MIVEXBA-564987 format. One record per residue (C-alpha): residue in three letters; y, z, x. Coordinates in steps of 0.5 Angstrom, whole numbers, padded with zeros to 4 digits, always signed. Each point is the difference from the previous one (the first is absolute). Last residue first. Layout:
# MIVEXBA-564987
alaYZX/...
***
This chain:
# MIVEXBA-564987
thr+0152-0022-0003/glu-0002+0000+0008/lys+0000+0006+0004/gly-0004+0005-0005/phe-0005+0002+0005/leu-0005-0003-0005/arg+0003-0007+0001/thr+0001+0000+0007/ser-0007+0002+0001/leu-0003-0006-0004/arg+0004-0005+0003/glu-0003+0003+0007/phe-0007+0000-0003/glu+0001-0007-0002/asp+0002-0003+0006/gly-0005+0004+0004/trp-0006-0002-0005/gly+0002-0007+0001/ser-0007-0002+0002/asn-0005+0007+0000/asp-0005-0003-0004/thr-0005+0005-0003/arg+0001+0007-0001/ala+0008+0000+0003/leu+0002+0007+0001/gly+0007+0003-0001/gly+0003+0007+0001/leu+0006+0003-0002/glu+0003+0007+0002/val+0006+0003-0003/asn+0003+0007+0002/val+0004+0003-0005/thr+0007+0003-0001/gly+0004+0005-0005/thr-0001+0006+0005/gly-0005-0001+0005/ala-0006-0005+0001/pro-0004-0001-0006/thr-0006-0005+0001/ile-0001-0006-0003/arg-0006-0004+0001/ile+0000-0007-0002/trp-0007-0005+0001/ile-0001-0007+0000/arg-0006-0004-0001/arg+0000-0008-0001/arg-0006-0005-0002/arg+0003-0007+0001/val+0000-0006-0006/val+0001-0007+0002/leu-0007-0001+0003/ser-0004+0003-0006/val+0004-0002-0005/val-0001-0008+0003/leu-0007+0001+0000/gly+0000+0003-0007/ser+0004-0006-0003/met-0005-0005+0004/met-0006+0003-0003/thr+0003+0000-0007/met+0001-0007+0001/ala-0007-0001+0002/phe-0003+0004-0006/val+0004-0003-0005/leu-0002-0007+0002/val-0007+0002+0001/trp+0001+0003-0007/val+0002-0007-0003/glu-0006-0003+0003/ala-0005+0004-0003/pro-0003-0004-0005/asp-0001-0006+0005/his-0001-0007-0003/ser+0001-0006+0004/leu+0000-0007-0002/gln+0000-0005+0006/ile+0002-0007-0002/asn-0001-0006+0005/ile+0004-0006-0003/phe-0002-0007-0001/pro+0003-0007+0001/val-0002-0006-0003/ala-0003-0006+0003/gly-0001-0008+0000/asp-0005-0004-0004/phe-0006-0001+0005/arg-0005-0005-0003/val-0008+0001+0001/arg-0003-0006-0002/thr-0008-0001-0002/gly-0003-0007+0000/asp-0006+0002+0004/asp+0002-0002+0007/leu+0006+0005-0001/arg+0007-0003-0001/ile+0006+0004+0003/glu+0007+0001-0004/glu+0007-0001+0001/gly+0005+0003-0005/pro+0003+0005+0004/lys-0001-0001+0007/leu-0007+0000+0003/asn-0003+0000+0007/ser-0008-0001+0000/arg-0007+0002+0001/ala-0006-0002-0004/val-0007+0002-0002/lys-0001+0006+0003/thr-0007+0003-0002/leu-0001+0007-0004/arg-0008+0002-0001/gly-0001-0002+0007/gln-0002+0007+0002/his+0006+0000+0005/ile+0005-0002-0005/leu-0003+0005-0005/arg+0001+0005+0005/ser+0007-0001+0002/asp+0002+0002-0007/leu+0006-0004-0002/thr+0007+0003+0003/phe+0006+0003-0003/leu-0002+0004-0006/gly-0006+0003+0004/gln-0007+0000-0004/pro-0003+0005-0005/arg-0007-0001-0002/gly-0001-0002-0007/thr-0004-0006+0002/asp+0003-0005-0005/leu+0006-0002+0004/gly-0004+0000+0007/thr+0004-0007+0002/asp-0007-0004-0001/gly+0001-0007+0002/arg+0006-0004+0002/tyr+0005+0002+0005/val+0007-0003+0001/asp+0004+0001+0007/val+0007+0001-0001/ala+0007-0001+0003/val+0005+0001-0005/ala+0008-0002-0001/pro+0006+0002-0003/asp+0007-0003+0002/his+0006+0005-0001/leu-0004+0006-0003/ala+0004+0005+0005/pro-0004+0004+0006/phe+0002-0006+0005/ala-0003-0004+0005/ser-0007+0000-0002/ser-0007-0002+0003/leu-0005-0006-0001/leu-0003-0003+0006/gly+0000-0007+0000/asp+0003-0001+0007/asp+0005+0005-0002/leu+0002+0000-0008/glu+0005+0004-0003/ala+0000+0002-0007/thr+0005+0004-0003/pro-0004+0005-0005/ala-0006-0001+0004/phe-0007+0002-0003/leu-0007+0000+0004/gly-0007-0001-0001/gln-0006+0001-0005/ile-0002-0003-0006/gly-0007+0001-0004/ile-0002-0005-0005/gln-0006+0002-0004/his-0005-0006-0001/lys-0007+0004+0002/arg+0002+0005-0005/arg+0000-0005-0005/glu-0007-0003+0001/thr-0003+0007+0000/ala+0004+0002-0007/asp-0002-0007-0003/pro+0002-0007-0002/tyr+0006+0000+0004/ser+0007-0001-0003/gly-0002+0003-0007/ala+0004+0007+0002/pro+0005-0001+0005/pro-0001+0000+0007/asp+0001+0006+0004/ile+0006+0000+0005/arg+0001+0005+0006/val+0007+0000+0004/ala+0001+0003+0007/gly+0006+0002+0004/ser+0004+0000+0006/ser+0008+0000+0000/leu+0005-0002+0005/leu+0006+0004-0003/thr+0005-0002+0006/leu+0002+0007+0003/pro-0006+0004-0003/asn-0005-0004+0003/asp-0007+0001-0004/pro+0002+0000-0007/arg-0006+0001-0004/phe-0001-0006-0006/gln+0001+0002-0007/val-0004-0005-0005/thr+0002-0005-0005/gln-0006-0003-0003/thr-0001-0006-0004/arg-0006-0003-0003/thr-0001-0007-0003/gln-0005-0004-0004/gly+0000-0007+0002/asp-0008-0001+0000/pro+0000-0001+0008/phe+0004+0007+0000/ile+0008+0000+0001/val+0001+0007+0004/thr+0007+0002+0000/phe+0003+0004+0005/thr+0006+0005+0000/pro+0003+0004+0006/ala+0002+0007+0000/tyr+0006+0002+0005/gly+0002+0006+0003/his+0003+0007-0002/gly+0001+0007+0003/gln+0001+0007-0003/leu+0004+0000-0006/tyr-0001+0007-0003/ala-0003+0003-0007/arg+0001+0007-0001/val-0004+0004-0005/gly+0002+0006-0003/ser+0002-0003-0007/val+0005-0005+0003/arg+0002-0001+0007/leu+0001-0007+0002/pro+0001+0000+0008/his+0007-0002+0003/asn-0002+0001+0008/val-0001-0008+0000/glu+0002-0003-0007/leu-0003+0000-0007/leu+0005-0003-0005/tyr-0002+0003-0007/pro-0001-0003-0007/arg-0004+0004-0006/trp-0005-0004-0004/arg-0002+0002-0007/asp-0008-0001-0002/ala+0001+0006-0005/arg-0006+0004+0002/leu+0002-0001+0008/asp+0007+0001-0001/glu-0002+0007-0003/gly-0002+0002+0007/val+0001-0005+0005/gln+0002-0007+0001/tyr+0003-0004+0005/asp+0004-0006+0001/ile+0002-0002+0008/his+0006-0004+0003/ala-0002+0001+0008/thr+0004+0001+0005/phe-0001-0001+0008/ser+0006+0000+0005/thr+0002-0001+0007/ala-0006-0004+0002/leu-0001-0002+0008/gly-0001-0007+0000/ser+0004-0002+0006/val+0005-0003-0005/leu+0001+0006-0004/tyr-0004+0001-0006/asn+0001+0002-0007/ala-0006+0001-0005/asp+0000-0001-0007/phe-0006+0001-0005/asp-0001-0002-0007/asn-0003+0003-0007/val-0004+0005+0003/arg-0005+0003-0006/ile-0001+0008+0000/cys-0005+0004-0004/met+0000+0007+0000/pro-0005+0005-0002/his+0000+0007+0004/leu-0007+0001+0002/arg-0005+0005-0003/thr-0007-0004+0001/gly+0001-0001+0007/asp-0004+0006+0002/val+0006+0004+0003/thr-0002+0007+0003/thr+0000-0002+0007/gly+0006-0004+0000/ala-0001-0008-0001/arg+0001-0005+0005/phe+0000-0007-0003/ser+0000-0007+0003/asp+0000-0007-0004/phe+0002+0004-0006/ala-0003-0002-0007/ala-0007+0004+0002/pro+0004+0006+0000/ser+0001+0000-0007/ala+0005-0001-0005/ser+0006-0002+0005/cys+0002-0007-0004/phe+0002-0006+0004/gly+0003-0006-0001/pro-0003-0007-0001/gly+0005-0004+0004/gly+0006-0004-0004/asp+0004+0000+0007/ala-0002+0005+0004/ile-0008+0002+0002/val-0001+0008+0000/met-0004+0002+0006/val-0002+0007-0001/asn+0000+0007+0004/gly-0002+0007-0003/glu+0002+0007+0001/tyr-0003+0006-0003/gly+0002+0007-0001/phe-0003+0007-0002/leu-0004+0002+0006/arg+0005-0003+0005/gly+0006+0002-0004/val-0002+0007+0000/ala-0001+0000+0007/ile+0007-0002+0001/ser+0002+0005-0004/ala-0004+0006+0003/leu+0003-0003+0007/leu+0007+0000-0003/gly-0001+0007-0003/leu-0002+0003+0007/leu+0006-0003+0003/ala+0005+0003-0006/phe-0003+0006+0002/his+0001-0001+0007/phe+0007-0002-0001/thr+0002+0006-0005/leu-0003+0005+0005/asn+0005-0002+0005/gly+0006-0001-0005/phe-0002+0007-0002/glu+0000+0003+0007/arg+0007-0003+0001/leu+0002+0002-0007/tyr+0000+0007+0003/gly+0006-0001+0004/lys+0004+0006+0000/glu+0000+0007+0002/ala+0004+0006-0001/ser+0000+0008+0002/val+0006+0004-0001/glu+0000+0007+0004/val+0004+0006-0002/val+0000+0006+0004/gly+0003+0006-0003/gly-0007+0004+0001/glu-0004-0006-0003/thr+0003-0006-0004/arg-0004-0006-0002/thr+0003-0007-0002/thr-0004-0006-0002/arg+0001-0007+0001/arg-0003-0007-0002/trp+0005-0005+0002/gly+0004-0005-0004/arg+0007+0004+0001/leu+0000+0005+0005/arg+0007+0002-0001/gly-0002+0005-0005/ala-0004+0004+0005/met+0006+0000+0004/gln+0004+0003-0005/ala-0005+0005-0003/gly-0002+0002+0008/leu+0008+0001+0001/thr+0000+0005-0006/glu-0006+0004+0002/ala+0002+0000+0007/asp+0008+0003-0001/gly+0006-0004+0002/ala+0003-0003+0007/leu-0004-0004+0004/glu-0003+0000+0007/ala-0004-0006+0002/ala-0007-0002+0002/ala-0004-0007+0001/his-0007-0002+0002/lys-0004-0006+0000/pro-0006+0000+0004/leu-0002+0007-0002/arg+0000+0005+0005/gly+0007+0003-0002/leu-0003+0002-0007/asn-0004+0006+0003/arg-0004+0003-0006/pro-0002-0006-0003/ala+0003-0001-0007/ala-0004+0001-0007/val-0004-0006-0002/pro+0002-0004-0006/thr-0003+0002-0007/ala-0006-0003-0002/arg-0001-0004-0006/leu+0001-0007+0003/ser-0005+0003+0006/arg-0005+0001-0005/leu+0000-0007-0003/his+0000-0003+0007/glu-0006+0004+0002/leu-0004-0002-0006/thr+0002-0008+0002/arg-0002+0001+0007/pro-0007+0003-0003/thr-0001-0006-0004/leu+0003-0005+0005/cys-0006+0000+0005/gly-0006+0000-0005/ile+0003-0005-0004/leu+0002-0004+0006/ser-0007+0001+0003/val-0004-0002-0006/cys+0005-0007-0001/leu-0002-0001+0007/leu-0007+0001+0000/val+0000-0005-0006/tyr+0003-0005+0003/ile-0004+0001+0007/ala-0006-0001-0004/thr+0002-0006-0004/phe+0001-0003+0006/trp-0007+0001+0003/phe-0003-0001-0006/ser+0003-0007-0001/ser+0004-0002-0006/phe+0006-0001+0004/val-0003-0004+0006/asp-0005-0005-0004/phe+0000-0005+0005/ala-0001+0006+0006/glu-0006+0003-0004/leu-0003+0002+0006/arg-0006-0004-0001/asn+0004-0006-0001/leu+0004+0001+0006/trp-0007+0000+0003/pro-0002-0006-0003/gly+0006-0004+0002/leu+0000+0002+0008/val-0006-0004+0001/pro+0000-0006-0005/his+0008-0001+0001/leu+0002-0006-0003/ala-0005+0000-0006/leu+0002+0007-0001/tyr+0007-0001+0000/glu-0001-0006-0005/asp-0004+0004-0005/val+0006+0005+0001/lys+0005-0005-0001/ala-0004-0003-0007/ala+0000+0008-0002/asn+0008+0000-0001/leu+0003+0006-0002/asn-0006+0004-0002/arg-0003-0002+0006/gln+0005+0002+0005/pro+0002-0005+0006/leu+0001+0004+0006/leu+0007+0002+0003/ala+0003+0004-0005/gly-0006+0004-0003/pro-0002+0001+0007/ile+0007+0004+0001/ala-0001+0004-0006/ala-0004+0005+0004/leu+0005+0001+0005/ala+0005+0002-0006/leu-0005+0005-0003/leu-0002+0003+0007/phe+0008+0001+0001/leu+0000+0004-0007/leu-0006+0004+0002/val+0003+0002+0007/leu+0006+0002-0004/ala-0004+0004-0005/thr-0004+0003+0006/gly+0007+0003+0003/met+0002+0002-0007/ser-0006+0005+0000/thr-0005-0001-0006/leu-0006-0002+0003/ala+0001+0005+0006/arg+0000+0005-0005/trp-0005-0002-0004/thr-0005-0001+0006/asn+0002+0007+0002/arg-0002+0003-0007/ala-0006-0004+0000/lys-0002+0002+0007/gly+0001+0008-0002/thr-0004-0001-0006/leu-0006-0003+0004/leu+0001+0006+0005/arg+0000+0005-0006/leu-0006-0003-0003/ile-0004+0000+0006/ala+0002+0007+0001/arg-0002+0002-0007/phe-0006-0004+0001/arg-0002+0004+0006/ala+0002+0007-0003/met-0005-0002-0006/
***
């Protein structure tokens, strides 16, 4: 039994020491530094929740390092176990550190200023004078001149002592800063739990538009931990037109999109509301923010099959060169019903188009490039494939490339290659014609819902306010001892101490002593 008690005391002591170490301000600062350090991989490496394709590309280019980074969750930094552990430990450390400091500050607010030291002459700031009057009257007058100071007066054996202190707001500002930091961390965590973010490319100039009814409607979607996708805030957007202004060098100066949107009752009433969407000027409605993040072009292709039936598709191409918007992409077109006798034969005559699009075409030895990002002289350089494009397999495919495995297996065969201007076409050996009809712009819209975004702003502003108060306000203490000296006179001693910042305290003490000794009005 005694051994069990000794082990229990040992464990209790270790737990108490561990808790004290965890809840110290030094540990909180170390954890805050580690949190900033842990966020660096999230900025340097592609993150799976933002761009899974970039992660796959990185893994393919780094076959040795990539798998190790993947095991360490370096591509999912902000949801990794080690980042979460630092995050939680920092919150626990702040709570454990701030709670006793808050209680101590509350006790200091209720406590009276401490009594004067025995020898005021040993303090950093000291002044003395002999004044006419009695001790109690002078003590009351001097205490009245200490406006803005917390003060108390003590009388013992005819000696009057006045103790005064100011600067309690310094600790209040310090506590406010740290509690606001804790609130900021909690708000960010709430946003990660209950928020979501999705990206979608919406074709302008009469495109089909977009409705955020399901995660499947987005091109990429990042859901919070508690978001299952069944309770998204419904919103529909259609893009009427898109305008971009460029310098001669090709650098963009402005992007604007005229959109219509529906939300809430507008969806039931089929009522559209106009809005001018610009960079850094998102649409904010019903807790959802719609950002204009980028743009590109969507070429239109028409396939005329041998029996005269047609299929037309407008598909977004990915901008590979941000300065000239030279883009790459792929189109998959299924023949109309009735063009071929059965599904197997129809699958053998699916059309795949893969290639480049240039908004302002420039040819260099027959190779297509783009000279300018605006839609001045559009052209495409395409490879046309015929066969099974994988539309009927149900397997997910990349939006901007054809399935290379189908090409390597011989199920999808290249039958033509050509550069086309709007209105030009390619005729295949079976009579099928592929025509390039031109292009329209598209914009990339990001929809974000963060239920804690207002609190993030509030706590960030509170942090700044608390930091300013803690830097501006300074703790000061002053003591006055008035001792009767003779008939009608008293000796007055004045001592001052700066508890925190000593800068400017000398001049302040001089002005204070002048006012207390009655040498100025």
